[in-house]
C-alpha positions as a Markdown table, in Angstrom:
| # | Residue | x | y | z |
|---|---|---|---|---|
| 1 | Unk | -7.8 | 10.9 | -12.3 |
| 2 | Unk | -11.2 | 10.7 | -10.4 |
| 3 | Unk | -11.5 | 9.6 | -6.7 |
| 4 | Unk | -12.5 | 5.9 | -7.3 |
| 5 | Unk | -9.7 | 4.9 | -9.5 |
| 6 | Unk | -7.5 | 6.7 | -6.9 |
| 7 | Unk | -8.7 | 4.4 | -4.5 |
| 8 | Unk | -8.7 | 1.5 | -6.9 |
| 9 | Unk | -4.9 | 2.4 | -6.9 |
| 10 | Unk | -3.8 | 2.7 | -3.7 |
| 11 | Unk | -6.0 | -0.5 | -3.0 |
| 12 | Unk | -3.9 | -2.3 | -5.5 |
| 13 | Unk | -0.4 | -0.7 | -4.2 |
| 14 | Unk | -1.6 | -1.9 | -0.5 |
| 15 | Unk | -2.5 | -5.3 | -1.4 |
| 16 | Unk | 0.7 | -6.0 | -3.4 |
| 17 | Unk | 3.0 | -4.1 | -0.6 |
| 18 | Unk | 1.3 | -7.4 | 1.9 |
| 19 | Unk | 2.2 | -9.8 | -0.2 |
| 20 | Unk | 6.1 | -8.8 | -0.6 |
| 21 | Unk | 5.9 | -8.0 | 2.9 |
| 22 | Unk | 4.4 | -11.8 | 4.1 |
| 23 | Unk | 6.7 | -13.1 | 2.5 |
| 24 | Unk | 9.9 | -11.1 | 3.9 |
| 25 | Unk | 8.6 | -12.0 | 6.8 |
| 26 | Unk | 8.1 | -15.8 | 6.3 |
| 27 | Unk | 11.9 | -15.0 | 5.8 |
| 28 | Unk | 12.6 | -13.3 | 8.6 |
| 29 | Unk | 16.2 | -14.2 | 10.7 |
| 30 | Unk | 17.7 | -16.2 | 7.9 |
| 31 | Unk | 20.0 | -14.8 | 4.9 |
| 32 | Unk | 18.2 | -14.7 | 2.2 |
| 33 | Unk | 20.4 | -17.2 | -0.8 |
| 34 | Unk | 20.6 | -16.0 | -4.2 |
| 35 | Unk | 17.6 | -17.8 | -5.0 |
| 36 | Unk | 15.2 | -16.4 | -2.2 |
| 37 | Unk | 16.3 | -12.9 | -3.5 |
| 38 | Unk | 15.5 | -14.1 | -7.1 |
| 39 | Unk | 12.3 | -15.2 | -6.9 |
| 40 | Unk | 11.5 | -12.1 | -4.5 |
| 41 | Unk | 12.1 | -9.7 | -7.6 |
| 42 | Unk | 9.8 | -12.3 | -10.1 |
| 43 | Unk | 7.2 | -11.6 | -7.3 |
| 44 | Unk | 7.5 | -7.8 | -7.4 |
| 45 | Unk | 7.7 | -8.4 | -11.0 |
| 46 | Unk | 4.6 | -10.1 | -11.1 |
| 47 | Unk | 2.3 | -7.7 | -8.9 |
| 48 | Unk | 3.7 | -4.8 | -11.3 |
| 49 | Unk | 2.4 | -6.7 | -14.4 |
| 50 | Unk | -0.9 | -7.9 | -12.8 |
| 51 | Unk | -1.3 | -4.2 | -12.0 |
| 52 | Unk | -1.2 | -2.9 | -15.3 |
| 53 | Unk | -2.7 | -5.7 | -17.1 |
| 54 | Unk | -5.8 | -5.0 | -14.6 |
| 55 | Unk | -5.7 | -1.2 | -15.8 |
| 56 | Unk | -5.5 | -1.5 | -19.3 |
| 57 | Unk | -8.8 | -4.0 | -18.8 |
| 58 | Unk | -10.2 | -1.2 | -17.2 |
| 59 | Unk | -9.8 | 1.0 | -19.8 |
| 60 | Unk | -10.7 | -2.0 | -22.6 |
| 61 | Unk | -14.1 | -2.1 | -20.5 |
| 62 | Unk | -15.4 | 1.4 | -19.9 |
| 63 | Unk | -18.0 | 0.5 | -17.6 |
| 64 | Unk | -18.4 | -2.5 | -15.8 |
| 65 | Unk | -20.9 | -4.6 | -15.5 |
| 66 | Unk | -21.0 | -4.9 | -19.4 |
| 67 | Unk | -24.6 | -4.4 | -20.0 |
């Protein structure tokens, strides 16, 4: 893996972490319900799937911008 793909992966992980952190921070001090926990799990899965799709797109389009 080259430097640029590694940096992109770091950025994607950092952004996903920020989304999760913000969601939890907004609920600080209260007990999470079962629905809250299920919603958080769905957020995590959605972020994982988004990152996977972004990698597939990057592999399908070898050069950007497309010429």
